[in-house]
SEVONU-27542 format. One line per 4 residues: number of its first residue (from 1); their letters; for each residue z, x, y negated of N, C-alpha, C. Coordinates in steps of 0.001 Angstrom, whole numbers, always signed. Example, Ala and Ser with C-alpha at 12.3 -4.5 7.8 and 13.67 -1.06 7.14 Angstrom:
% residues 2
1> as> +7800:+13190:+5690:+7800:+12300:+4500:+7800:+13200:+3300 | +7080:+12850:+2250:+7140:+13670:+1060:+7870:+12900:-30
% end
This chain:
% residues 201
1> thdr> +24048:+17852:+6408:+24422:+17846:+5522:+23800:+16299:+4946 | +24881:+15606:+4565:+24323:+14385:+3736:+23783:+14592:+2541 | +23318:+13301:+1926:+22237:+13542:+608:+23806:+13822:-389 | +24808:+13397:-38:+25875:+13458:-1280:+26249:+14679:-1346
5> ampa> +25977:+15671:-748:+26176:+17054:-414:+25188:+18149:-994 | +24088:+17643:-1121:+22809:+17967:-1233:+22754:+18790:-2669 | +22171:+20096:-2459:+22274:+21002:-4405:+21756:+20368:-5105 | +21936:+20765:-6654:+20943:+20109:-7397:+19539:+19771:-8031
9> qfpq> +18723:+20823:-7223:+17501:+20999:-6878:+17182:+20064:-6243 | +17827:+18897:-5520:+17331:+17510:-5171:+17720:+16421:-5071 | +17346:+16191:-6730:+18000:+14938:-7339:+16867:+13802:-6511 | +18222:+12810:-6975:+17664:+11196:-6014:+15661:+11251:-6185
13> swtp> +15623:+11222:-7267:+14171:+11286:-8049:+13102:+12195:-6904 | +13898:+13084:-6269:+12841:+14359:-5533:+11689:+13834:-4792 | +10625:+14145:-4859:+10017:+14161:-3604:+8919:+15709:-3433 | +8520:+15945:-1757:+7980:+17208:-1461:+6476:+17828:-2829
17> piar> +6339:+18930:-3487:+5870:+18898:-4621:+4239:+18451:-4393 | +3748:+18287:-2713:+2752:+18047:-2458:+2224:+16824:-2627 | +3084:+15675:-2854:+3162:+14204:-2912:+2332:+14507:-4472 | +2140:+15413:-5594:+1706:+15391:-6793:+173:+15159:-6756
21> qqag> +201:+15791:-5449:-1691:+15904:-4883:-1921:+15202:-4189 | -939:+14118:-3665:-1439:+13075:-2761:-1398:+11844:-3067 | -1139:+11764:-4505:-618:+10119:-4925:+206:+10019:-4765 | +1602:+10235:-4403:+2647:+10365:-4270:+3130:+10123:-2573
25> aftr> +2156:+10303:-1764:+2311:+10338:-603:+2416:+11478:+37 | +3572:+11334:+1175:+4100:+12457:+1838:+4241:+12023:+3376 | +4820:+13112:+4223:+5114:+12927:+5658:+6165:+13026:+5391 | +6973:+13046:+6829:+8328:+13969:+6913:+8483:+15242:+6807
29> aqam> +7515:+15799:+7494:+7110:+17491:+8018:+6719:+17964:+6593 | +6409:+17118:+5562:+6291:+17989:+4247:+7216:+17556:+3619 | +8078:+16471:+3504:+9345:+16632:+2808:+10302:+17724:+3467 | +10678:+18375:+4818:+11322:+19240:+5333:+10390:+20399:+4428
33> aggl> +9417:+20803:+5103:+8752:+22048:+4436:+8657:+22068:+2594 | +9500:+21029:+2109:+9759:+20948:+557:+11199:+21275:+411 | +11969:+21381:+1096:+13076:+21784:+1500:+14645:+21100:+2079 | +13912:+19547:+2449:+14976:+19024:+3135:+15101:+19073:+4515
37> tkaq> +16234:+18786:+5157:+16235:+19253:+6430:+15932:+17914:+7002 | +16012:+17659:+8054:+15741:+16489:+9027:+16453:+15417:+8610 | +17935:+15981:+9079:+19137:+14930:+8320:+18646:+14363:+7205 | +18851:+15241:+6184:+18515:+14889:+4265:+17254:+13737:+4109
41> vayr> +16484:+13766:+5205:+14895:+12896:+5144:+15464:+11482:+5758 | +16289:+11873:+7040:+16430:+10273:+7400:+17483:+9886:+6543 | +18625:+10314:+5754:+19380:+9585:+5028:+19049:+9078:+3741 | +18133:+9948:+3259:+17440:+9422:+2294:+16596:+7882:+2340
45> irag> +16290:+7726:+3840:+14783:+6486:+4439:+15861:+5350:+4273 | +17079:+6133:+5070:+18079:+4998:+5386:+18908:+4438:+4053 | +19068:+5331:+3300:+19461:+4686:+1745:+18207:+3663:+912 | +17422:+4267:+1385:+15850:+3455:+693:+15082:+3875:-122
49> tiqt> +15792:+5589:-591:+15519:+6380:-1774:+14236:+6321:-1173 | +13695:+6735:+152:+12239:+6959:+577:+12110:+5893:+976 | +10780:+5646:+1568:+10542:+4449:+1779:+9538:+4748:+2797 | +9026:+3722:+3835:+7772:+4161:+4769:+6342:+3228:+4266
53> cvgm> +5439:+3881:+3948:+3986:+3674:+3390:+3236:+2859:+4181 | +1939:+4133:+4979:+1273:+3668:+5654:+1041:+4656:+6935 | +1628:+3988:+8154:+1420:+4769:+8809:+2733:+5578:+9332 | +2704:+7418:+9104:+3693:+8209:+9777:+3811:+8550:+7972
57> tlrh> +3239:+8003:+6776:+3654:+8472:+5509:+4602:+7888:+4645 | +5059:+8649:+3497:+6797:+8471:+3033:+5792:+8174:+1552 | +6936:+7649:+969:+6967:+7283:-437:+7868:+7198:-1434 | +8200:+8047:-2644:+9800:+7535:-3042:+9853:+5851:-3499
61> reep> +10817:+5530:-3458:+10862:+4064:-3805:+10395:+3727:-5635 | +10238:+4289:-6154:+9714:+4098:-7445:+8226:+4427:-7757 | +7367:+4743:-6456:+6314:+5096:-6505:+5417:+4224:-6463 | +4617:+3642:-6968:+3761:+1953:-6986:+2930:+2319:-6094
65> vtaq> +3069:+1380:-5443:+1739:+1352:-4075:+522:+1023:-4747 | -296:+2410:-4566:-1974:+2012:-5319:-3172:+2045:-4314 | -4027:+2254:-4697:-5217:+2255:-3941:-5163:+3802:-3334 | -4564:+4861:-4351:-5043:+5862:-4062:-4015:+6632:-3219
69> llaf> -2815:+5774:-3308:-1507:+6008:-2541:-1994:+5890:-1068 | -2517:+4795:-792:-3006:+3862:+451:-3882:+4820:+1117 | -4622:+5424:+87:-5879:+5919:+805:-5376:+7542:+1282 | -4071:+7893:+589:-4579:+9486:+1196:-2893:+8926:+2510
73> gayl> -2091:+7875:+2335:-1765:+7432:+3438:-2428:+7138:+4759 | -3318:+6125:+5057:-4650:+6743:+5926:-4882:+7881:+6225 | -5378:+9024:+5775:-6040:+10202:+5752:-5290:+10505:+6355 | -3746:+10784:+6027:-2838:+11756:+6792:-2278:+10832:+7959
77> twpd> -2685:+9702:+8063:-2046:+9067:+9901:-3343:+9468:+10567 | -4156:+8845:+10356:-5862:+9069:+10665:-6892:+9584:+10090 | -6683:+10899:+9999:-7761:+12027:+9142:-9411:+11860:+9745 | -9732:+10934:+10795:-10757:+10938:+11098:-11550:+9518:+10303
81> avlg> -10639:+8578:+10146:-11091:+7222:+9418:-11523:+7402:+8407 | -12354:+6170:+8304:-13254:+5960:+6585:-12301:+5057:+5712 | -11920:+5165:+4925:-10862:+4023:+3954:-12176:+3211:+3829 | -12259:+1819:+3867:-13019:+660:+3354:-12684:-233:+2988
85> gpta> -13593:-1641:+2956:-13276:-2768:+2650:-12361:-2662:+1499 | -11094:-3814:+1302:-10320:-4483:+216:-10009:-2927:-542 | -9334:-2129:+85:-8491:-888:-275:-9690:+110:-940 | -10820:+567:-229:-11598:+592:-1170:-12261:+258:-2142
89> aafy> -12646:-1439:-1999:-12438:-1414:-3351:-11778:-1574:-4723 | -10488:-1783:-4002:-9928:-1640:-5103:-9594:-253:-5854 | -9959:+803:-4843:-10150:+1928:-5358:-11120:+2446:-6692 | -11944:+1691:-6586:-12807:+1505:-7493:-13114:+1030:-8687
93> gapl> -12242:+85:-8718:-11836:-1006:-9695:-11661:-2257:-9701 | -11859:-2508:-8358:-12366:-4141:-8108:-10854:-4938:-8354 | -10404:-5779:-8678:-9347:-6928:-9390:-8590:-7195:-7646 | -8378:-5789:-6941:-7435:-6450:-5766:-6232:-5978:-6242
97> ipvd> -4878:-6101:-5553:-4056:-5775:-5344:-3353:-5142:-4051 | -3691:-4005:-3717:-3598:-3010:-2405:-2413:-3405:-1523 | -2458:-3980:-424:-1204:-3991:+477:-1678:-2859:+1280 | -2636:-2966:+2113:-2476:-2374:+3404:-3511:-1239:+3214
101> ahvi> -4087:+9:+4303:-5293:+651:+4209:-6062:-53:+5078 | -7122:-502:+4637:-8220:-787:+5543:-8984:+107:+5660 | -9052:+619:+6936:-9722:+1601:+7799:-10910:+1076:+8738 | -12339:+2384:+8713:-13268:+1721:+9639:-13372:+2908:+10268
105> trrq> -13445:+2775:+11740:-12805:+3687:+12649:-13244:+3509:+14042 | -13916:+4555:+14633:-14293:+4274:+16412:-13423:+4290:+17246 | -12376:+4622:+16775:-11189:+4522:+18096:-10309:+3200:+18033 | -9765:+3067:+19346:-9237:+1646:+19587:-7554:+1974:+19272
109> pkav> -7196:+2043:+18267:-5873:+2421:+18155:-4624:+1288:+18275 | -3576:+1761:+18296:-3122:+855:+18700:-2238:+136:+17261 | -1201:-763:+17228:-994:-1039:+15776:-245:-96:+15389 | -210:+201:+13892:+67:+1081:+13153:+772:+292:+12106
113> rglv> +1531:+374:+11642:+2249:+31:+9817:+1257:+76:+9119 | +705:-833:+8368:+134:-560:+6982:-1288:+13:+6992 | -1858:+315:+8269:-3457:+489:+8305:-4252:-840:+8989 | -5082:-1227:+8442:-6225:-2537:+9168:-7017:-1844:+10395
117> phgf> -7710:-1238:+11156:-9010:-893:+11437:-9753:-1729:+11477 | -11206:-1376:+11634:-12036:-2006:+11592:-13337:-1332:+12184 | -14093:-2027:+13133:-14616:-1148:+14178:-16695:-1129:+13875 | -16503:-1602:+12062:-17969:-2140:+11640:-18756:-304:+11591
121> evap> -19997:-463:+11797:-20775:+584:+11281:-21087:+1252:+9997 | -21569:+2628:+10224:-21269:+2846:+8634:-22517:+4292:+8425 | -23575:+3639:+7730:-24485:+4520:+7846:-23859:+5882:+6885 | -24616:+6852:+7065:-24400:+8209:+6284:-24537:+7981:+4731
125> wele> -25300:+6934:+4148:-25879:+6699:+3169:-24865:+6161:+2294 | -23792:+5459:+3108:-23196:+4334:+2591:-21312:+5003:+2365 | -21427:+6595:+2726:-19775:+7398:+2893:-19953:+8075:+1080 | -18383:+8048:+1060:-18099:+9169:-31:-17399:+9854:+81
129> swrg> -17174:+10685:-922:-15574:+11581:-331:-14614:+11802:-1478 | -13114:+11707:-1437:-12699:+11743:-2552:-11293:+12920:-2129 | -11382:+13722:-2519:-10759:+14788:-2130:-10235:+15245:-421 | -11235:+14924:+32:-11156:+15566:+1242:-10935:+13923:+2396
133> iqmt> -10601:+12954:+1309:-10854:+11846:+2017:-12328:+10790:+2494 | -12702:+10533:+3509:-13753:+10098:+3514:-13816:+8011:+2933 | -14907:+7541:+2107:-14469:+6235:+2033:-15995:+5749:+1470 | -16020:+4550:+2072:-16989:+3726:+2147:-17704:+3702:+339
137> spsr> -19198:+4276:-10:-19318:+3403:-1241:-18914:+2561:-1708 | -19144:+2317:-3408:-18409:+1357:-4076:-19345:-259:-3542 | -20952:-354:-3393:-21138:-1144:-2763:-20633:-1686:-1505 | -20917:-1044:-914:-20548:-956:+915:-19140:-1461:+404
141> slld> -18101:-1211:-127:-16557:-947:-186:-16565:-2859:-620 | -17367:-3585:-1304:-17480:-4655:-2152:-17626:-5344:-875 | -19097:-5415:-185:-19471:-6261:+676:-18818:-6305:+2102 | -17879:-5119:+2702:-16957:-5520:+3500:-15695:-6063:+3010
145> alvm> -15261:-6046:+1469:-14079:-6665:+1355:-14541:-8260:+1335 | -15555:-8694:+1020:-16219:-10016:+829:-16036:-10672:+2087 | -16009:-9830:+3773:-15748:-10256:+4769:-14555:-10671:+4923 | -14164:-9583:+4743:-12471:-9492:+5413:-11415:-10006:+4724
149> lpqp> -11594:-10215:+3272:-10514:-11250:+2566:-10496:-12831:+2754 | -9730:-13910:+2519:-9533:-14838:+2720:-10630:-15655:+2063 | -11510:-16350:+2183:-12259:-16928:+1391:-12154:-17093:-87 | -11131:-17861:-545:-10659:-18064:-2468:-10960:-16635:-2600
153> saqs> -10289:-15528:-2171:-10168:-14062:-2726:-11363:-13717:-2694 | -12186:-13818:-1777:-13729:-13258:-1559:-14262:-14246:-2316 | -14466:-15376:-2513:-15293:-15964:-3845:-14853:-15519:-5202 | -14122:-14942:-5285:-12989:-14820:-6719:-13944:-13297:-6938
157> lfvw> -13868:-12266:-5944:-14423:-10747:-5487:-16000:-11055:-5999 | -16433:-12044:-5635:-17650:-12238:-5411:-18412:-12382:-6396 | -17655:-13351:-7341:-18141:-13642:-9029:-17974:-12283:-9933 | -16758:-11539:-9662:-16425:-10817:-9967:-17541:-9576:-9746
161> sitr> -18049:-9231:-9202:-19148:-8758:-8601:-20545:-8773:-9025 | -20659:-9637:-9012:-22011:-10058:-9427:-21996:-9883:-10911 | -20865:-10870:-11877:-21081:-10608:-13052:-21229:-9333:-14156 | -20151:-8385:-13341:-20383:-7377:-13727:-20991:-6127:-13242
165> drls> -22396:-6575:-12744:-23068:-5626:-11779:-22575:-4812:-11057 | -21517:-5060:-10324:-20991:-3872:-9469:-21780:-4297:-8188 | -22423:-5465:-7984:-23012:-5822:-7039:-24290:-6763:-7251 | -25620:-6780:-6448:-27092:-7150:-6579:-27459:-7737:-5539
169> icdl> -28280:-8674:-6093:-29199:-9479:-4900:-29679:-8527:-3844 | -30591:-7496:-4637:-31054:-6291:-3564:-29800:-5780:-2849 | -28303:-5390:-3252:-27481:-5127:-2112:-26911:-5947:-1140 | -26982:-6953:-1209:-26833:-8012:-230:-28263:-7908:+902
173> evhl> -29531:-8265:+47:-30197:-8052:+1095:-30737:-6986:+2551 | -30280:-6105:+1194:-30225:-4721:+2013:-29569:-4856:+3298 | -27671:-4903:+3277:-26952:-5047:+3803:-27160:-5905:+5073 | -27597:-7231:+4610:-28292:-8234:+5896:-29175:-7513:+6362
177> ehyp> -30025:-6801:+6006:-31294:-6664:+6768:-30903:-5402:+7765 | -30419:-4534:+7428:-29846:-3617:+8003:-29117:-3674:+9062 | -27685:-4435:+8796:-26484:-4954:+10031:-27055:-6456:+10706 | -28177:-6432:+11128:-28313:-8223:+11432:-27427:-8518:+12471
181> grwg> -26568:-9429:+12589:-25956:-9987:+13633:-24376:-9691:+12901 | -24333:-9030:+12015:-22861:-8139:+11944:-21635:-9518:+11462 | -20714:-9105:+12276:-19792:-10178:+11745:-19842:-9981:+10317 | -19464:-11775:+10006:-19563:-11922:+8436:-20542:-12279:+7786
185> nnrl> -21681:-11833:+8233:-22774:-12088:+7623:-23583:-13588:+7324 | -22540:-14482:+7657:-22563:-15886:+7328:-22459:-16232:+5655 | -21086:-15337:+6033:-20288:-15276:+4742:-21436:-14772:+3873 | -21745:-13673:+3607:-22534:-12859:+2819:-23852:-13610:+2334
189> rkfl> -24499:-14353:+3641:-25958:-15104:+3096:-25711:-16337:+2394 | -24053:-16443:+2470:-23854:-18056:+1405:-23963:-17220:-16 | -23171:-15942:+23:-22955:-15649:-1384:-24072:-15303:-1961 | -25548:-14525:-367:-26842:-14225:-1283:-27410:-15521:-2036
193> adar> -27232:-16699:-1594:-27784:-17938:-1939:-27299:-18353:-2955 | -26064:-18289:-3077:-25433:-18438:-4791:-26012:-17841:-5947 | -26078:-16284:-5357:-26738:-15148:-6331:-28011:-15383:-6691 | -28400:-15985:-5896:-29855:-16465:-6253:-30338:-17546:-6898
197> qgim> -29391:-18639:-6832:-29558:-19938:-7351:-28932:-19445:-8739 | -27735:-18751:-8919:-27446:-18282:-10487:-28410:-17810:-11156 | -29260:-16628:-10656:-30521:-15623:-11281:-31451:-16733:-11423 | -31622:-18020:-11155:-32695:-18739:-11459:-32298:-19637:-12502
201> s> -30832:-19790:-12487:-30369:-21130:-12906:-30742:-20781:-14577
% end
């Protein structure tokens, strides 16, 4: 049955009820559990009413892409991954426009739409949980974002983080000491020097 023949309880604005608990994200299986047939889900995707989001997840075309939606998209695709970097930083309020879901994972995954995997080590005290989704802490998210983003964006984020007390000199020092030799440390050392100079001037 095509969408044109669908009953009134499935208007064009319809999403499965569970999507409201997942910041607008849902899977094909969840759409079908909500009442659509496999063909009806496929029809709405072809028509653009439902759009692919992250990995195996979907969203309604009028649902804005937020860090919360990307968090659920990542979780529904790779439940064991940790949301981190710019995506987690945006979740905590950093002035970043979330596009993809940055995740930290030990697996060696194949490329998946909308997911950017990183193999960084994360200490237990650097983890938090939101609705069952593991993510890095606010300070760790900002530190990772500073090395993942292009330099101009990282510089702007650094200034925002320091001037709003989201990151401190101590945060940078402890991170560099705990993860010596990690990729991105040279940039963090430069930011640390800038922060020290700013405090002293």
